[in-house]
N, C-alpha and C positions, 0 to 999 in steps of 0.2 A: 917377362914371365915370372911366375912365382915359384916357390919351392914347397913341396908337400912337407908337412910337419909329421914327426913321429913323437908321440908323447904317451905318458901313462893315462889311462882312462880314470882320471881322478880330478877333483876340484874343477876349476874353470876350464881345463882342457876339454872336458866333455861338452861344454857349451861352445867353445871356440872352434873345435875341429869336428867336422862332419866326417866320421870314419868311412874311409874308402872313397870319399869325394874330394875333400880338401887336405887330407892327410890320413895318417893311420894311428889308431889308438891300441896300445897293448895293455894287458892286465897288469895293474900295479904289483910290483914285487915279483913278477914272473919272468925270469930270464928267457925262458923258451918262447914266450909270447913276444918279447922284445926282439929276440933273434929272428923270429918269423917275419915281423914287420920290417926289420932291416934287410932281410934276405929279399923280401918283396921289392923294396926300394932299389936294391942293388941289381936285381935281375929283370926289371920291367921298366925300361926308360920311357916307353910310350905312355904307360899309366902314370909315371912320375910327371911327365909334361902336362898331361890332362889334369891331374890333381893340383899341380902347380898353378895352372891357369885358373882353375876353380878357386884355389886359395887366394890368388891375386884379386879375382873379381869380388870375392867375399870381403877381403880387406878394403878394397876401394869403395864398396857399397856401405860397409858398416863401421870401419875403423880408421879410415884415412884422416889426416889432419883437417881436411876440408869438411868432412862429415862431422868430426868432433867439434869444430868451430860452429857449424850450423846447429848442432844440438845444444851447445852452450848458449848461443844467441837465443834460441827458442826457449831455453830455460829462463833466461833473463826476461824475455818478452812476457812469458807466462807469469813470472813473479811480479813484474811491474803492472801487468794488467789486473792482477789479483789484489792490488793495494786499494784501500778504501778511498784514498785521495784526500783525507781530512788532515793529513800532516801529523797525526798522532800515532805513536807506536802503540801496539797492543800491550796490555799489561801482562807481565809474566804469569804463568800458571804453575801450579804445584806448590809445595811448601817452601817457605823462605829458608834460605841458608842460615844456619846458626853459627857460621864461622868455619874456618879451615880445619879439616881433619888431619892435614899434614902435620901441623904443629903437635898434635897429640901423639901421632905415630912417631914422629922424629924424637920427641922427648923420651919415649919408651926405649929408644936405642941410643940414648946419650947425645942425640943431635939437637940442634936448635933451628929455628926457621928465621 
């Protein structure tokens, strides 16, 4: 079984946690909202079990090592299939580098490269 997550509704958590389904999201910086989520977790074991099961299913379908490996392999297959097959690397695009900017910055502060 899985465990429901409790996290701030901010950043990647909003994409990773389906509020009320795989875990609970609270308003960022709002202690009352966090306390409400924690109270819900503490007082409703049946809902926790169901959210935990849903979280586990979501993990296994989208984030498990096996799924990660499958996606990585697919990325490599796509990259390989997209090659022209002529053995030549494409020419770089954009303007050519005129040298390192680090050396210039370092010398301003007494450093060298």
